[in-house]
MILOTI-641127 format. One record per atom (N, C-alpha, C): x, y, z. Coordinates in steps of 0.1 Angstrom, whole numbers, plus 2048, in hexadecimal, padded with zeros to 3 digits. Each point is the difference from the previous one (the first is absolute). Layout:
residues N
XYZ;...
***
This chain:
residues 260
3E3B637AD;7FB7F3801;7F580080B;7F57F87FC;7F57FF808;8027F680B;7FD80580D;8037F780B;7F37F8803;8017F3801;7F57F7804;7FC80180E;7F5805804;7FC80280D;7FD7F2807;8017FF80D;7FD7F4807;7F0800802;7FC7F5804;7F17FF805;7FD80A80A;80980180A;7FD80980C;80080F7FB;8098037F7;80180E7FB;7F38037F8;7FC7F87F9;7F38017F8;7F5802809;7FF7F880B;7F5801809;80080E807;80C805805;80280C806;7FC80C7F7;8037FF7F3;7FC80B7F7;7F28007FE;7F97F47FF;7F27FF7FD;7F880480D;8057FD80B;7F880480D;80280E802;80C8067FD;80180E802;7F78097F7;8007FC7F4;7F78077F7;7F27FF803;7FB7F4804;7F37FE804;7FD80880E;80A801808;7FE80680D;7FD80F7FE;8088067F6;7FC80E7FE;7F28037F9;7FD7F67F7;7F38007FA;7F57FE80A;8027F780A;7F67FD80A;7FE80B809;80B806804;80180C808;7F780B7FB;8028037F3;7F880A7FA;7F17FC7FE;7FD7F47FD;7F37FB800;7F980180D;8077FC80B;7FA7FF80E;7FC80E805;80980A7FE;7FC80D805;7FF80C7F6;8027FD7F4;80080B7F7;7F38067FE;7F57F8802;7F28057FE;7FA80880C;8077FF80A;7FB80780D;80680D802;7F780A804;80680E802;80880080C;7FD7F880A;8087FF80D;80C7F77FF;8017F97F5;80C7F97FC;8047F680A;80D800805;8067F6809;7F980380E;7FB80A803;7FA80380D;7F47F8802;7F97FB7F6;7F37F8801;8047F2806;80C7FB7FD;8067F4807;7FE80080F;80280D806;80080180F;7F2803804;7F98087F8;7F2804805;7F67F6800;8007F77F6;7F67F5800;8017F780C;80B7F9803;8007F780C;7FF80980D;80680C800;7FE80880D;7F2803802;7F98037F6;7F2805801;7F77F3806;8037F47FA;7F97F5804;8027FC80F;80D800804;8057FD80D;7F980A80A;80280D7FD;7FC809809;7F0802801;7F97FC7F5;7F1800801;7FC7F680A;8077F5802;7FD7F5809;80480480E;80B808801;80580580D;7F5809805;7FA8097F7;7F680A804;7F37F9806;7FD7F57F8;7F37F9804;8027FB80E;80B7F8802;8027FB80E;80280B80B;80780B7FC;80180B808;7F3806806;7F78027F7;7F3804803;7F87F6809;8057F4800;7FA7F680A;8077FF80D;80B80A801;80780280D;80C7F7801;8057FA7F5;80B7F7800;80C8077FB;80B7FE806;80D8057FB;80A7F67FD;7FD7F4804;8097F57FD;7F87F37FE;8067F67F9;7F97F37FD;8097F5804;7FD7F8809;8097F4804;80D805804;80080B807;80E805805;8078087F6;7FB8037F5;8088077F5;7F880C7FD;80880C7FF;7F980C7FD;7F87FE7F1;7F58067FF;7F87FE7F4;8088037F4;80680D7FF;8078027F3;80A7F67FC;8087FA809;80A7F67FB;7F97F37FD;7F57FC807;7F77F47FE;7FC8007F2;7FA80B7FB;7FA8017F3;80A8037F5;809809802;80A8047F5;8077F37FC;8057F9809;8087F47FD;7F77F77F6;7F47FD804;7F87F77F9;7FC8067F1;7FC80C800;7FC8067F4;80C8017F6;80B804804;80B8017F7;8057F27FB;8007F6809;8027F37FB;7F67FA7F6;7F3803802;7F67FD7F6;8028077F2;80480D801;8038077F4;80B7FA7F8;80A7FC808;80D7FB7FA;7FC7F27F9;7F87F8807;7FB7F47FA;7F78027F4;7F6807802;7F68017F6;8058077F3;808809801;8058087F4;8097F87F8;8087F6807;8087F77F8;7F77F57F9;7F87FA808;7F87F37FC;7F48047F7;7F8809804;7F48027F8;8018097F4;80A808800;8038087F4;8077F77F5;8047F4804;8057F77F6;7F77F97F6;7F2802804;7F57FA7F9;8018037F0;80280D7FF;8008067F1;80E8037FB;80A7F8805;80E8037FD;8037FE7F1;7FA7F57FB;8027FC7F1;7F980B7F7;7F4803802;7F980A7F8;80680E801;80580480C;80580D802;80D8027F9;8087F57FE;80D8017FB;8017F87F3;7F67FE7F9;7FF7F67F4;80A8057F5;80280E7FF;8088057F6;80F7FE802;8037FE80E;80E7FF803;8057F27FD;7F77F67FE;8047F37FE;8047FD7F2;7FF80A7F8;8047FE7F1;811800802;80580780A;80E7FF803;8047F3805;8087F87FA;8037F2804;8057FF80E;80780B805;8087FF80C;7F680280C;7F48067FE;7F780380A;7F67F4802;8007FB80B;7F67F4804;7F680580A;7F47F9801;7F5805809;80580080E;8097F7804;8047FF80E;80880D804;8068077F6;80880B801;7F680D807;7F48007FA;7F780A804;7FD7FE80E;7FD7F3804;7FD7FE80E;80B801809;80C7FD7FD;80D803808;80180F802;7FE8087F5;80180E801;7F7807809;7F37FB7FF;7F5805808;8037FD80F;8067F4803;8037FC80C;80B809806;80A8027F9;80B80A804;7FB80E803;7F78057F7;7FB80D801;7F780180D;7F77F7802;7F680280B;8087FD80D;80A7F7800;8087FE80C;80880D805;8058077F5;80780C804;7F580B805;7F58017F9;7F680A804;7FC7FD80E;7FA7F4803;7F97FD80C;80A7FE80B;80E7FD7FD;80A80080A;80380D805;80080B7F7;80180D804;7F3806808;7F57FC7FB;7F3804807;8007FB80E;8037F3801;8017F980D;80880880A;80C8037FC;80A808809;7FB80D803;7FB8077F6;7FB80E802;7F580180A;7F67F87FD;7F3800809;8047FD80E;8087F5802;8047FC80E;80980B806;8098077F8;80780A805;7F880D805;7F58037F8;7F880A803;7F87FC80E;7FD7F5802;7F97FB80C;80980280C;80E7FB7FD;80980380B;80280E804;7FF8097F6;80280E802;7F6806809;7F37FB7FE;7F6805809;7FE7FA80C;80A7F7804;8007FC80F;7FD7F2801;7FC7F87F7;7FD7F1801;80D7F97FF;8047F980A;80C7F9802;7FE7F07FC;80A7FB7FA;7FF7F17FD;80F7FB7FF;8027F3801;80E7FB800;8057FF7F2;80D8067FF;8078007F3;80B7F67FF;8007F780A;80B7F7800;7FF7F47F8;7F47FE7F9;7FD7F47F8;7FD8047F2;80980A7FC;7FE8047F2;8047F67F6;80A7F8801;8037F57F7;7F57F67FF;7F97FD80B;7F57F77FF;7F58067F8;7FD80D802;7F58067F7;8048007F1;80C8027FE;8058007F2;7FD7F17FA;8047F7808;7FF7F17FC;7F17FD7FE;7F7805809;7F17FD7FE;7FB8067F3;80480D7FE;7FB8077F4;8067FA7F4;80C7FB800;8067FA7F4;7F87F37FE;7FB7F880A;7F87F57FD;7F38037FA;7FB80C804;7F38057FA;8038037F1;80B8067FD;8038027F2;8017F47F8;8077F6805;8027F37FA;7F17FA7FD;7F880180A;7F37FA7FF;7F88077F6;80180E7FF;7F88077F6;8067FF7F3;80D7FD7FE;8057FE7F3;7FC7F27FB;8007F6807;7FB7F37FD;7F18017FC;7F7806808;7F28037FD;7FF8077F3;80980A7FE;7FF8097F4;8027F77F3;80A7F6800;8027F87F5;7F57F87FD;7F97FA80B;7F57F87FE;7F48087FA;7FE80B806;7F48097FC;8038067F1;80C8027FD;8028047F2;7FD7F67F6;8037F4803;7FD7F57F7;7F07FD7FF;7F980180C;7F27FD801;7F980D7FA;80580B802;7F980D7FC;8018017F0;80B7FA7FA;8017FF7F2;7F67F77F9;7FC7F5807;7F77F77FA;7F2801805;7FE80780B;7F2802806;7FE80F802;7FB8077F7;80080E801;7F680580B;7F77F8803;7F580580A;8067FE80E;80D7FA801;8057FE80D;80280E808;80580A7F8;80280D805;7F4805808;7F47FE7FB;7F3804806;7FE7F880D;8037F27FF;7FE7F980C;80A80480B;80C8037FD;80A80480A;7FB80E806;7FB8097F7;7FC80D806;7F57FE809;7F77F67FF;7F67FD80A;8057FA80E;80C7F97FD;8057F980D;80A808807;80480D7FA;80B807806;7FD80580E;7F3805802;7FC80580D;8007F680B;7F97F37FD;8017F680B;80F7FC802;8087FE7F6;80D7FD802;80880A808;7FD80D7FE;80680C807;7FC7FE80F;7F47FD802;7FB7FF80F;8067F4807;8017F57F8;8057F3807;80F7FF800;80780B7FD;80F7FF800;80580880C;7F880280B;80580580C;80180F801;7F98077F6;7FF80F800;7F980580B;7F47FA803;7F880680A;7FF7F980D;8067F3801;8007FA80C;80C7F7801;8037F980B;80B7F7802;7FB7F3803;8097F6800;7FD7F2802;7F87FF80E;80680880A;7F97FF80D;7F1805801;7FC8087F6;7F3804800;7F67F67FA;8057F57FA;7F87F67F9;7FB7F680A;7F47FC7FE;7FB7F4808;8077F47FB;8007F5809;8077F37FD;7FC7FA7F3;7F38017FE;7FA7FA7F4;8058067F3;80280D800;8068077F4;80E8007FF;8087FE80C;80E8027FF;8077F57F7;7FA7F4800;8057F57F7;8008047F2;7F58077FC;8008047F1;80980C7FD;80080A809;80880C7FD;80F7FD800;8037F6808;80E7FD801;8067FA7F4;7F87FC7F6;8057FB7F4;80680C7F7;7FC80C804;80480B7F7;80E804804;8097FE7F7;810804803;80180F802;7F78097FA;80280E801;7FD80480E;7F57F9806;7FD80480D;80B7FC80B;8087F57FC;80C7FC809;80A80B7FE;8028067F4;80A80A7FE;7FD80C808;7F3804800;7FC80D807;8027FF80E;7FC7F4806;8017FD80E;80E7FE805;80A7FB7F7;80E800804;80680E800;7FB8087F7;80780D800;7FB80880C;7F47FE805;7FC80780C;8077FB80C;8027F4801;8087FA80A;80F804801;8058027F3;80E805800;80180E804;7F68097FF;80080E804;7FC80180E;7F87F6805;7FB80080F;8027F2805;80D7FD806;8027F2804;7F67FA80A;7F9808807;7F67FA80A;7F27FC7F9;8008047F3;7F57FD7F9;7FD7F07FD;7F57FC803;7FD7F17FE;7FC7FD7F1;8097FB7F8;7FD7FE7F2;7FC7F27FD;7FE7F880B;7FD7F17FD;7F37FF7F9;7FE7F77F7;80A7F57FB;8098047F4;80380E7FD;8088037F5;80D7FA800;8057FB7F4;80C7F87FF;8088067F4;80D803803;80A8047F4;8017F47F8;8027F5806;8037F37F9;7F47FD7F6;7F3803804;7F67FD7F7;7FF80A7F4;80380C804;80080B7F6;80B7FD7F5;80B7FB804;80B7FD7F7;7FC7F47F7;7FB7F5808;7FC7F57F8;7F58037F5;7F6808803;7F68047F6;8068087F5;807809804;80680A7F6;8097F87F6;8087F8805;8097F87F7;7F87F67F7;7F67FA806;7F87F77F9;7F88077F4;7FA80B803;7F98087F6;80A8057F5;80C804805;80A8057F6;8047F37F6;8027F5806;8037F57F8;7F57FC7F7;7F4800804;7F47FC7F9;7FF80B7F5;80180D802;7FF80A7F7;80A7FE7F5;80C7FD804;80B7FF7F5;7FD7F47F6;7FB7F5806;7FD7F57F9;7F38047F5;7F6807806;7F58037F7;8048097F6;80880A803;80680A7F6;8077F87F5;80A7F9805;8087F87F6;7F87F87F6;7F57F9805;7F77F87F9;7F98087F5;7FD80C802;7F68097F8;80880B7F9;80C802802;80880C7FB;7FF8017F1;8047F57F9;7FE8017F1;7F28027FB;7F67F9807;7F28027FB;7FC80E802;80480680B;7FC80E802;8068097F6;80C7FD7FB;8078097F7;7FA7FF7F2;7FB7F37FD;7FA7FE7F3;7F28057FE;7F980180B;7F2804800;7FE8107FF;
***
């Protein structure tokens, strides 16, 4: 007798199959494999550390340079790999949608889970290595850091849904995003903090929820760090708003994307 599976069981099966496929696609073409997930953000973070070290600086705003940059770079990677790689999600998985049980949102959900696992591990490993070489930071606010990163994931998932729909209808959007990625990277707190900004610029930069996330993470690791005007409430409000908007946009275009 064939057992009728529930919607939850169908979703689990689809996401698990897509997870294995995405994992192979994500790392299978690289000789360094999974190691590349650690090397890329570590190289970027420590390149900036080296530049500041040559200028005679060992810390920034009361935080050791490695922690200051690693936190920001890994958070950026987490967000960007979920959100921006969703642009071509329809085209990259078009053959899978012939199976009635697989929906476009499943591919974004799978990518979100995969990247969260990858960069959660990268985050812990890189900070652990920093601790081993002698840089100390506060470990008592781990739950807060998990909450912040979870909101970053929610924000990225919502953005990914919107970008998937836009990317399917406007194929040149990927080129536009590629041009904007460097400014967005710089303006997300990777190279400086809120305290480094002049008052005229602070009002504009404080609209960026990712900047808030990075500053809040730094403050969680170094309680004396001045993260003002970073706000956990603002980050949560923006993340949930973008998620809601993304779900509405996706639901409105789901059938049209599957037909095209």
